[in-house]
C-alpha positions in Angstrom: -115.3 48.1 289.3 -114.8 45.8 292.3 -112.9 42.5 291.9 -115.2 39.3 291.0 -115.1 36.5 292.9 -114.6 33.2 290.7 -118.0 32.1 290.9 -119.5 35.6 290.7 -117.2 36.1 287.5 -118.6 32.9 286.3 -122.5 33.8 286.5 -121.8 36.9 285.3 -120.2 35.8 282.7 -122.7 33.1 281.8 -125.5 36.0 282.1 -123.9 38.4 279.4 -123.5 35.4 277.5 -126.7 34.4 277.6 -128.4 38.0 276.9 -125.1 37.9 273.7 -127.4 35.6 272.0 -131.3 35.8 273.2 -131.2 40.0 273.9 -132.9 39.5 277.0 -131.8 38.6 280.2 -132.1 35.1 281.5 -134.5 34.6 284.5 -133.4 34.2 288.3 -134.7 30.3 287.8 -132.9 30.0 284.4 -129.6 31.0 286.1 -130.0 28.7 289.0 -131.0 25.6 286.7 -127.6 26.5 284.5 -125.4 26.1 287.9 -127.2 23.5 289.8 -128.4 25.8 292.6 -131.3 26.4 294.5 -133.1 30.2 293.1 -132.1 31.9 296.6 -128.4 31.0 296.2 -128.8 32.6 292.3 -130.6 35.5 293.6 -128.0 35.9 296.6 -125.0 35.9 293.9 -127.1 38.3 291.5 -127.9 40.8 294.1 -123.9 40.7 295.3 -123.1 41.4 291.5 -125.4 44.4 291.7 -123.9 46.0 294.8 -120.3 45.5 293.1 -121.9 47.7 290.6 -122.4 45.3 287.8 -125.8 44.6 287.2 -128.5 47.3 287.1 -131.5 47.0 290.4 -134.1 45.6 287.8 -137.5 46.3 288.4 -138.5 43.6 289.9 -140.2 41.2 286.7 -138.5 38.1 286.0 -135.8 39.2 283.2 -135.0 42.4 284.7 -131.3 41.7 285.0 -129.6 44.2 282.9 -125.5 44.9 283.3 -125.6 48.6 284.0 -122.2 49.1 281.4 -122.2 45.8 278.8 -119.0 46.5 277.7 -117.5 47.2 280.9 -119.3 44.2 282.2 -118.5 41.9 279.4 -114.4 43.4 279.8 -115.1 41.8 283.5 -115.4 38.3 282.8 -112.8 38.4 280.1 -109.7 35.6 282.1 -107.3 38.4 283.6 -104.8 35.9 283.6 -104.9 36.5 279.6 -105.0 40.3 280.2 -101.9 40.3 282.0 -100.4 38.0 279.9 -101.0 39.8 276.8 -99.6 43.0 278.2 -96.1 41.4 279.1 -95.2 38.6 276.4 -92.9 40.4 273.7 -93.5 37.4 271.5 -97.1 37.6 271.7 -96.5 40.6 268.8 -93.7 39.1 267.5 -94.2 35.4 266.8 -97.5 33.9 267.7 -99.7 35.3 265.5 -101.4 37.8 268.9 -100.7 40.8 269.6 -101.9 41.4 272.5 -105.4 43.9 271.6 -108.3 42.0 273.6 -112.0 43.6 273.4 -115.0 43.2 274.1 -117.4 41.4 271.3 -120.9 42.4 271.7 -122.9 41.1 269.4 -122.3 37.6 268.3 -123.8 34.5 269.6 -121.9 32.0 271.5 -122.4 28.8 273.9 -123.7 31.0 276.8 -120.1 32.0 277.2 -118.6 35.3 277.6 -117.1 37.1 274.1 -113.9 38.7 273.1 -111.5 39.7 270.0 -108.2 39.5 269.2 -106.5 41.2 266.3 -104.1 39.0 264.2 -100.5 39.8 263.7 -98.5 37.5 261.4 -98.7 34.6 259.5 -99.3 31.7 261.6 -102.5 31.0 260.2 -102.4 31.9 256.4 -103.7 28.3 254.9 -107.0 28.5 257.4 -107.7 32.1 255.5 -106.6 34.0 258.8 -104.1 37.0 258.3 -102.4 39.7 259.2 -104.6 42.3 260.9 -107.7 40.2 260.8 -110.1 40.3 263.9 -110.9 37.6 265.3 -114.5 36.7 267.6 -113.4 34.7 270.4 -115.8 32.1 272.5 -114.1 32.0 276.1 -113.6 28.4 277.4 -111.3 26.4 278.9 -111.5 23.5 276.7 -111.6 22.8 273.3 -112.3 19.6 270.9 -109.7 18.1 268.9 -109.3 20.6 265.6 -110.4 23.7 267.3 -108.9 26.7 266.5 -108.0 28.4 269.8 -106.2 31.3 271.8 -103.8 29.1 274.5 -100.6 30.1 275.8 -97.7 27.5 276.7 -95.6 29.1 279.7 -95.7 33.2 278.8 -96.0 32.5 275.3 -99.7 33.2 273.5 -100.6 32.3 270.7 -103.4 31.1 267.4 -103.4 27.5 266.7 -105.2 24.3 266.0 -105.6 22.2 268.8 -105.0 18.0 268.4 -104.9 15.6 270.9 -102.7 12.3 270.8 -102.7 8.9 272.1 -100.0 9.6 274.5 -102.1 12.4 275.9 -99.9 15.2 274.6 -101.4 18.1 272.7 -100.1 19.4 269.0 -100.3 22.8 268.7 -100.4 23.5 264.8 -100.2 26.1 263.1 -101.7 27.0 259.4 -98.8 27.3 257.6 -96.2 25.3 256.5 -93.2 26.8 257.4 -94.0 26.5 261.3 -93.8 24.0 263.4 -96.0 22.1 265.7 -95.2 22.6 269.4 -95.9 19.5 271.4 -97.0 19.7 275.1 -98.1 18.2 278.1 -102.1 18.5 278.9 -101.5 20.2 282.3 -99.3 22.6 280.6 -101.4 24.1 278.5 -104.2 26.6 278.6 -107.0 27.6 276.3 -108.4 30.8 277.0 -111.2 30.1 274.1 -112.2 29.2 270.8 -112.1 31.3 267.6 -115.7 31.0 266.2 -115.6 34.2 263.4 -113.3 36.3 261.6 -114.0 39.6 260.3 -111.5 42.1 257.7 -112.6 45.3 256.9 -112.4 45.2 252.4 -111.1 48.2 251.3 
């Protein structure tokens, strides 16, 4: 599919998240209200998304927006930097509790965000009940509250950690494993890709 602008990706991400939660499409006015633009501006971006092959043309009714392929459209919403990093960092597979596998989550609610899944490798979060082989449902977002479990990166290392903020402006990335050291970074050096909202595992 054709590459999106950042604004187009942001709006497509919200549309996909809305459909995932509500099982129906937003109206053009709801899109405009969400992003603080005129309905005509929202329509122009939606028209561009249709031309690029992400949304079907619709039948002219209020809730006729539909992804042409929900899986491919959702995948287009996932942060491309995370995808590139997941493919290139050896530490993802061996150290940080994240094996670099990113898939689209289609049937889980989130706060109007695109959702993706990651497969856990390692024991970084075992004391939080997250084990090797588990699948995490992640709500894509670039901010997190104190105590959230996040998929984040520092430099070229992607990891699953609990995020805490201290009074000095530093961020503490803490594993749920007594054998792991806490990572302390400046806020500007931390990239958050999403908040973990659910854990799934197969039971044999």
